[in-house]
DOKE-384923 format. One record per atom (N, C-alpha, C): residue number from 1; atom name; x, y, z. Coordinates in steps of 0.001 Angstrom, whole numbers, padded with zeros to 6 digits. Example, Ala and Ser with C-alpha at 12.3 -4.5 7.8 and 13.67 -1.06 7.14 Angstrom:
2
+-----+-------+---------+---------+---------+
: num : atome :       X :       Y :       Z :
+-----+-------+---------+---------+---------+
:   1 :     N :  013190 : -005690 :  007800 :
:   1 :    CA :  012300 : -004500 :  007800 :
:   1 :     C :  013200 : -003300 :  007800 :
:   2 :     N :  012850 : -002250 :  007080 :
:   2 :    CA :  013670 : -001060 :  007140 :
:   2 :     C :  012900 :  000030 :  007870 :
+-----+-------+---------+---------+---------+
END
This chain:
101
+-----+-------+---------+---------+---------+
: num : atome :       X :       Y :       Z :
+-----+-------+---------+---------+---------+
:   1 :     N :  008638 :  003280 : -007825 :
:   1 :    CA :  007481 :  003264 : -008017 :
:   1 :     C :  007059 :  002484 : -006859 :
:   2 :     N :  008313 :  001077 : -006393 :
:   2 :    CA :  007166 :  000180 : -005309 :
:   2 :     C :  007757 :  000804 : -004030 :
:   3 :     N :  008548 :  002171 : -004052 :
:   3 :    CA :  008458 :  002285 : -002805 :
:   3 :     C :  006953 :  003593 : -002794 :
:   4 :     N :  006358 :  003822 : -004077 :
:   4 :    CA :  005211 :  004605 : -003848 :
:   4 :     C :  003565 :  003545 : -003358 :
:   5 :     N :  003604 :  002829 : -004094 :
:   5 :    CA :  002675 :  002136 : -004443 :
:   5 :     C :  002042 :  001385 : -003100 :
:   6 :     N :  003728 :  001307 : -001873 :
:   6 :    CA :  004093 :  001052 : -000828 :
:   6 :     C :  003155 :  001698 :  000168 :
:   7 :     N :  003256 :  002850 :  000216 :
:   7 :    CA :  002939 :  004169 :  001179 :
:   7 :     C :  001203 :  003664 :  000357 :
:   8 :     N :  001080 :  003967 : -000328 :
:   8 :    CA : -000783 :  004203 : -001669 :
:   8 :     C : -001890 :  002563 : -000500 :
:   9 :     N : -000361 :  001492 : -000493 :
:   9 :    CA : -001609 : -000034 :  000107 :
:   9 :     C : -001720 :  000526 :  002565 :
:  10 :     N : -000601 :  001058 :  002277 :
:  10 :    CA : -000344 :  002193 :  003530 :
:  10 :     C : -001730 :  002899 :  004094 :
:  11 :     N : -001784 :  004199 :  003171 :
:  11 :    CA : -002419 :  004690 :  003689 :
:  11 :     C : -004187 :  004155 :  002793 :
:  12 :     N : -004492 :  003205 :  002717 :
:  12 :    CA : -005973 :  002551 :  002313 :
:  12 :     C : -005804 :  001531 :  003547 :
:  13 :     N : -005338 :  000577 :  003816 :
:  13 :    CA : -004788 :  000610 :  005501 :
:  13 :     C : -005880 :  000952 :  006448 :
:  14 :     N : -004570 :  002006 :  006937 :
:  14 :    CA : -004631 :  003462 :  007509 :
:  14 :     C : -006266 :  004304 :  008002 :
:  15 :     N : -006557 :  004429 :  006259 :
:  15 :    CA : -008363 :  005466 :  006378 :
:  15 :     C : -009107 :  004838 :  005978 :
:  16 :     N : -008905 :  003398 :  005219 :
:  16 :    CA : -010396 :  002692 :  004825 :
:  16 :     C : -010270 :  001333 :  005671 :
:  17 :     N : -009302 :  000633 :  006275 :
:  17 :    CA : -009544 : -000396 :  006881 :
:  17 :     C : -009213 : -000153 :  008655 :
:  18 :     N : -008696 :  001254 :  008079 :
:  18 :    CA : -008372 :  001707 :  010487 :
:  18 :     C : -007637 :  000878 :  011044 :
:  19 :     N : -005970 :  000279 :  010566 :
:  19 :    CA : -005112 : -000314 :  011156 :
:  19 :     C : -004102 :  000766 :  010927 :
:  20 :     N : -003759 :  000505 :  012355 :
:  20 :    CA : -003377 :  000636 :  013024 :
:  20 :     C : -000828 :  000663 :  013226 :
:  21 :     N :  000057 :  001370 :  012805 :
:  21 :    CA :  001230 :  001033 :  013572 :
:  21 :     C :  001141 :  000998 :  014980 :
:  22 :     N :  000810 :  001876 :  016017 :
:  22 :    CA :  000442 :  001658 :  017244 :
:  22 :     C : -000415 :  000872 :  017773 :
:  23 :     N : -001077 :  000927 :  017030 :
:  23 :    CA : -002196 : -000463 :  017479 :
:  23 :     C : -001025 : -002262 :  017323 :
:  24 :     N :  000447 : -001700 :  016792 :
:  24 :    CA :  000992 : -003561 :  016159 :
:  24 :     C :  000897 : -003857 :  015122 :
:  25 :     N : -000216 : -003542 :  014223 :
:  25 :    CA :  000459 : -003374 :  012831 :
:  25 :     C :  000625 : -003381 :  012352 :
:  26 :     N :  001418 : -004063 :  010393 :
:  26 :    CA :  002558 : -003749 :  010371 :
:  26 :     C :  002416 : -004347 :  009228 :
:  27 :     N :  003093 : -004187 :  007316 :
:  27 :    CA :  002347 : -004827 :  006792 :
:  27 :     C :  003700 : -004452 :  005836 :
:  28 :     N :  003718 : -005925 :  004439 :
:  28 :    CA :  004414 : -005757 :  003782 :
:  28 :     C :  003812 : -006150 :  002562 :
:  29 :     N :  004732 : -006428 :  001236 :
:  29 :    CA :  004035 : -006316 : -000414 :
:  29 :     C :  004986 : -007857 : -000411 :
:  30 :     N :  004169 : -008828 : -000762 :
:  30 :    CA :  004908 : -009638 : -001078 :
:  30 :     C :  004178 : -010109 : -002364 :
:  31 :     N :  003720 : -009405 : -003109 :
:  31 :    CA :  004331 : -010547 : -004561 :
:  31 :     C :  004281 : -009306 : -005296 :
:  32 :     N :  004287 : -008652 : -006889 :
:  32 :    CA :  004267 : -007630 : -007546 :
:  32 :     C :  003514 : -008932 : -008905 :
:  33 :     N :  002070 : -008595 : -009437 :
:  33 :    CA :  002153 : -009516 : -010500 :
:  33 :     C :  001850 : -009401 : -011265 :
:  34 :     N :  001693 : -008168 : -011000 :
:  34 :    CA :  001799 : -007799 : -012683 :
:  34 :     C :  002410 : -005859 : -012992 :
:  35 :     N :  003796 : -005909 : -013717 :
:  35 :    CA :  004033 : -004184 : -013269 :
:  35 :     C :  004538 : -003822 : -015011 :
:  36 :     N :  004076 : -002627 : -015392 :
:  36 :    CA :  004466 : -001615 : -016783 :
:  36 :     C :  004231 : -000375 : -016866 :
:  37 :     N :  005481 : -000232 : -017619 :
:  37 :    CA :  005673 :  001353 : -017331 :
:  37 :     C :  005853 :  001364 : -019002 :
:  38 :     N :  004526 :  002364 : -019472 :
:  38 :    CA :  004097 :  002240 : -020937 :
:  38 :     C :  004891 :  004093 : -021082 :
:  39 :     N :  005498 :  004470 : -020342 :
:  39 :    CA :  006769 :  005583 : -020514 :
:  39 :     C :  007177 :  005557 : -019422 :
:  40 :     N :  008130 :  007086 : -019813 :
:  40 :    CA :  009381 :  007453 : -018451 :
:  40 :     C :  008866 :  008538 : -018229 :
:  41 :     N :  008283 :  008803 : -017074 :
:  41 :    CA :  007658 :  010244 : -016480 :
:  41 :     C :  008924 :  011031 : -015932 :
:  42 :     N :  008411 :  012489 : -016012 :
:  42 :    CA :  009118 :  013701 : -016064 :
:  42 :     C :  009259 :  013783 : -014475 :
:  43 :     N :  010218 :  014173 : -014009 :
:  43 :    CA :  011232 :  015433 : -013095 :
:  43 :     C :  009992 :  016321 : -013094 :
:  44 :     N :  008654 :  016509 : -012288 :
:  44 :    CA :  008851 :  018348 : -012721 :
:  44 :     C :  006922 :  018380 : -012776 :
:  45 :     N :  006270 :  018337 : -013890 :
:  45 :    CA :  004567 :  017686 : -013830 :
:  45 :     C :  004759 :  016489 : -012626 :
:  46 :     N :  003170 :  016913 : -012027 :
:  46 :    CA :  002699 :  016208 : -011093 :
:  46 :     C :  002225 :  015501 : -011485 :
:  47 :     N :  001901 :  013643 : -010950 :
:  47 :    CA :  001610 :  012842 : -010473 :
:  47 :     C : -000283 :  012534 : -010887 :
:  48 :     N : -000605 :  011957 : -011226 :
:  48 :    CA : -002042 :  011748 : -011122 :
:  48 :     C : -002249 :  010410 : -010448 :
:  49 :     N : -001585 :  009692 : -008308 :
:  49 :    CA : -001372 :  008674 : -008097 :
:  49 :     C : -003149 :  007744 : -008166 :
:  50 :     N : -003691 :  006152 : -008433 :
:  50 :    CA : -004872 :  005178 : -008269 :
:  50 :     C : -004128 :  004422 : -007517 :
:  51 :     N : -005492 :  004303 : -006175 :
:  51 :    CA : -004776 :  002731 : -006092 :
:  51 :     C : -006203 :  002012 : -005806 :
:  52 :     N : -006666 :  001014 : -006142 :
:  52 :    CA : -007651 :  000122 : -005811 :
:  52 :     C : -007464 : -000611 : -005099 :
:  53 :     N : -008499 : -001433 : -004591 :
:  53 :    CA : -008565 : -002798 : -003298 :
:  53 :     C : -009245 : -003423 : -003509 :
:  54 :     N : -008290 : -005046 : -004281 :
:  54 :    CA : -009654 : -005768 : -005271 :
:  54 :     C : -009369 : -006682 : -004384 :
:  55 :     N : -008877 : -006719 : -002858 :
:  55 :    CA : -009699 : -007175 : -001844 :
:  55 :     C : -009205 : -007679 : -000819 :
:  56 :     N : -009908 : -007779 :  000221 :
:  56 :    CA : -008864 : -008053 :  000873 :
:  56 :     C : -009212 : -009435 :  002552 :
:  57 :     N : -008411 : -010508 :  002509 :
:  57 :    CA : -008864 : -011817 :  002623 :
:  57 :     C : -008570 : -011573 :  004296 :
:  58 :     N : -008539 : -012350 :  005554 :
:  58 :    CA : -008924 : -011822 :  006886 :
:  58 :     C : -008609 : -013446 :  007088 :
:  59 :     N : -007183 : -013733 :  008097 :
:  59 :    CA : -007184 : -015335 :  007950 :
:  59 :     C : -006474 : -014982 :  009434 :
:  60 :     N : -006840 : -015619 :  010566 :
:  60 :    CA : -006071 : -015061 :  011958 :
:  60 :     C : -005985 : -013549 :  012181 :
:  61 :     N : -005589 : -013676 :  012540 :
:  61 :    CA : -004908 : -012121 :  012964 :
:  61 :     C : -004095 : -011290 :  011429 :
:  62 :     N : -004344 : -011698 :  010025 :
:  62 :    CA : -003214 : -011506 :  009075 :
:  62 :     C : -004717 : -010919 :  008360 :
:  63 :     N : -004306 : -009615 :  008043 :
:  63 :    CA : -005597 : -009656 :  006155 :
:  63 :     C : -004084 : -009772 :  004867 :
:  64 :     N : -004246 : -010409 :  004148 :
:  64 :    CA : -004240 : -010088 :  002886 :
:  64 :     C : -005100 : -009352 :  001932 :
:  65 :     N : -004373 : -008394 :  001433 :
:  65 :    CA : -004662 : -007252 :  000204 :
:  65 :     C : -004039 : -007415 : -000836 :
:  66 :     N : -005144 : -007948 : -002471 :
:  66 :    CA : -004455 : -007134 : -003718 :
:  66 :     C : -004038 : -005614 : -004140 :
:  67 :     N : -003860 : -005293 : -004624 :
:  67 :    CA : -004062 : -004050 : -005015 :
:  67 :     C : -003830 : -003623 : -007285 :
:  68 :     N : -004756 : -002888 : -007208 :
:  68 :    CA : -004617 : -002126 : -008557 :
:  68 :     C : -003843 : -000539 : -008613 :
:  69 :     N : -002607 : -000539 : -008952 :
:  69 :    CA : -002421 :  001436 : -009162 :
:  69 :     C : -002237 :  001244 : -010743 :
:  70 :     N : -002833 :  003051 : -010861 :
:  70 :    CA : -002870 :  003469 : -011799 :
:  70 :     C : -001874 :  003782 : -011674 :
:  71 :     N : -000770 :  005230 : -012306 :
:  71 :    CA : -000251 :  006490 : -012122 :
:  71 :     C : -000312 :  007133 : -013700 :
:  72 :     N : -000650 :  007941 : -013467 :
:  72 :    CA : -000919 :  009128 : -014960 :
:  72 :     C : -000398 :  010448 : -014449 :
:  73 :     N :  000125 :  010959 : -015594 :
:  73 :    CA :  001519 :  011559 : -015763 :
:  73 :     C :  000753 :  013075 : -016908 :
:  74 :     N : -000223 :  014146 : -016351 :
:  74 :    CA :  000034 :  014897 : -018198 :
:  74 :     C : -000802 :  014105 : -018548 :
:  75 :     N : -002346 :  013487 : -018137 :
:  75 :    CA : -003099 :  012937 : -018227 :
:  75 :     C : -002717 :  011109 : -018830 :
:  76 :     N : -001445 :  011218 : -019141 :
:  76 :    CA : -001185 :  010410 : -019411 :
:  76 :     C : -001253 :  008510 : -018873 :
:  77 :     N : -001437 :  007349 : -019229 :
:  77 :    CA : -001304 :  006428 : -018144 :
:  77 :     C :  000268 :  006399 : -018833 :
:  78 :     N :  000555 :  006216 : -017085 :
:  78 :    CA :  002242 :  005700 : -016902 :
:  78 :     C :  003002 :  004976 : -016877 :
:  79 :     N :  002078 :  004352 : -015480 :
:  79 :    CA :  002899 :  002677 : -014688 :
:  79 :     C :  001063 :  003037 : -013825 :
:  80 :     N :  001472 :  001298 : -014356 :
:  80 :    CA :  000269 : -000045 : -014343 :
:  80 :     C :  000851 : -001062 : -012979 :
:  81 :     N :  000157 : -001528 : -012383 :
:  81 :    CA :  000833 : -002593 : -011541 :
:  81 :     C : -000291 : -003651 : -010775 :
:  82 :     N : -000438 : -004510 : -010381 :
:  82 :    CA : -001057 : -004959 : -009364 :
:  82 :     C : -000618 : -005860 : -008678 :
:  83 :     N : -000129 : -006069 : -007453 :
:  83 :    CA :  000477 : -006111 : -006580 :
:  83 :     C :  000109 : -006407 : -004930 :
:  84 :     N : -000072 : -007778 : -004477 :
:  84 :    CA : -000339 : -008134 : -002984 :
:  84 :     C :  000576 : -007867 : -001386 :
:  85 :     N : -000082 : -007677 : -000628 :
:  85 :    CA :  000125 : -006933 :  000212 :
:  85 :     C :  000019 : -008462 :  001929 :
:  86 :     N :  000719 : -007830 :  002720 :
:  86 :    CA :  000514 : -008607 :  003965 :
:  86 :     C :  000306 : -008440 :  005207 :
:  87 :     N : -000489 : -008371 :  006202 :
:  87 :    CA : -000472 : -007374 :  006884 :
:  87 :     C : -000693 : -007847 :  008035 :
:  88 :     N : -000382 : -008313 :  009198 :
:  88 :    CA :  000166 : -008864 :  010121 :
:  88 :     C : -000134 : -007530 :  011692 :
:  89 :     N : -000813 : -008487 :  012688 :
:  89 :    CA : -000356 : -008114 :  014225 :
:  89 :     C :  000134 : -008048 :  014949 :
:  90 :     N :  001328 : -007742 :  015766 :
:  90 :    CA :  002394 : -008290 :  016967 :
:  90 :     C :  001747 : -006788 :  017933 :
:  91 :     N :  001577 : -008276 :  019156 :
:  91 :    CA :  001702 : -007346 :  020535 :
:  91 :     C :  003212 : -006867 :  020703 :
:  92 :     N :  003176 : -006053 :  020529 :
:  92 :    CA :  004262 : -004763 :  021654 :
:  92 :     C :  005051 : -005066 :  022593 :
:  93 :     N :  006265 : -005284 :  022802 :
:  93 :    CA :  006801 : -005991 :  023913 :
:  93 :     C :  006560 : -004792 :  024929 :
:  94 :     N :  005911 : -005148 :  026117 :
:  94 :    CA :  005316 : -004463 :  027563 :
:  94 :     C :  006542 : -003041 :  027345 :
:  95 :     N :  006393 : -002101 :  026988 :
:  95 :    CA :  006921 : -000767 :  027657 :
:  95 :     C :  007605 : -000012 :  025937 :
:  96 :     N :  007382 : -000927 :  025406 :
:  96 :    CA :  008222 : -000309 :  024163 :
:  96 :     C :  007120 :  000737 :  023340 :
:  97 :     N :  005882 :  000829 :  023386 :
:  97 :    CA :  004988 :  001047 :  022660 :
:  97 :     C :  005065 :  002606 :  023637 :
:  98 :     N :  004702 :  003434 :  021945 :
:  98 :    CA :  004931 :  005001 :  022339 :
:  98 :     C :  003023 :  005321 :  022482 :
:  99 :     N :  003347 :  006526 :  023854 :
:  99 :    CA :  002178 :  007132 :  024284 :
:  99 :     C :  001153 :  007076 :  022437 :
: 100 :     N : -000405 :  007118 :  022471 :
: 100 :    CA : -001256 :  007549 :  021832 :
: 100 :     C : -001403 :  009200 :  021471 :
: 101 :     N : -001200 :  009537 :  020349 :
: 101 :    CA : -001177 :  011145 :  020664 :
: 101 :     C : -002829 :  011530 :  021238 :
+-----+-------+---------+---------+---------+
END
């Protein structure tokens, strides 16, 4: 579940905030404030995943974000958490960057 929440945070920053790896942005989870499993999810039935960004704060070249996650299966909540991440922009070494598509 931690990996799934990381991917969802990345999708938020990519699609909503417009941060791109090719531009030097990288993100890391820094804290799980709360995580609760209310039941075990089953292999097979699809999952419904939801993320809510509770806030983004910019400090210099860094963004700090807080997320609320809710995961359902068969209409029942099985996982919820609140987590924080930091997004940092670094300059790529000249010649080490990939060409833009």
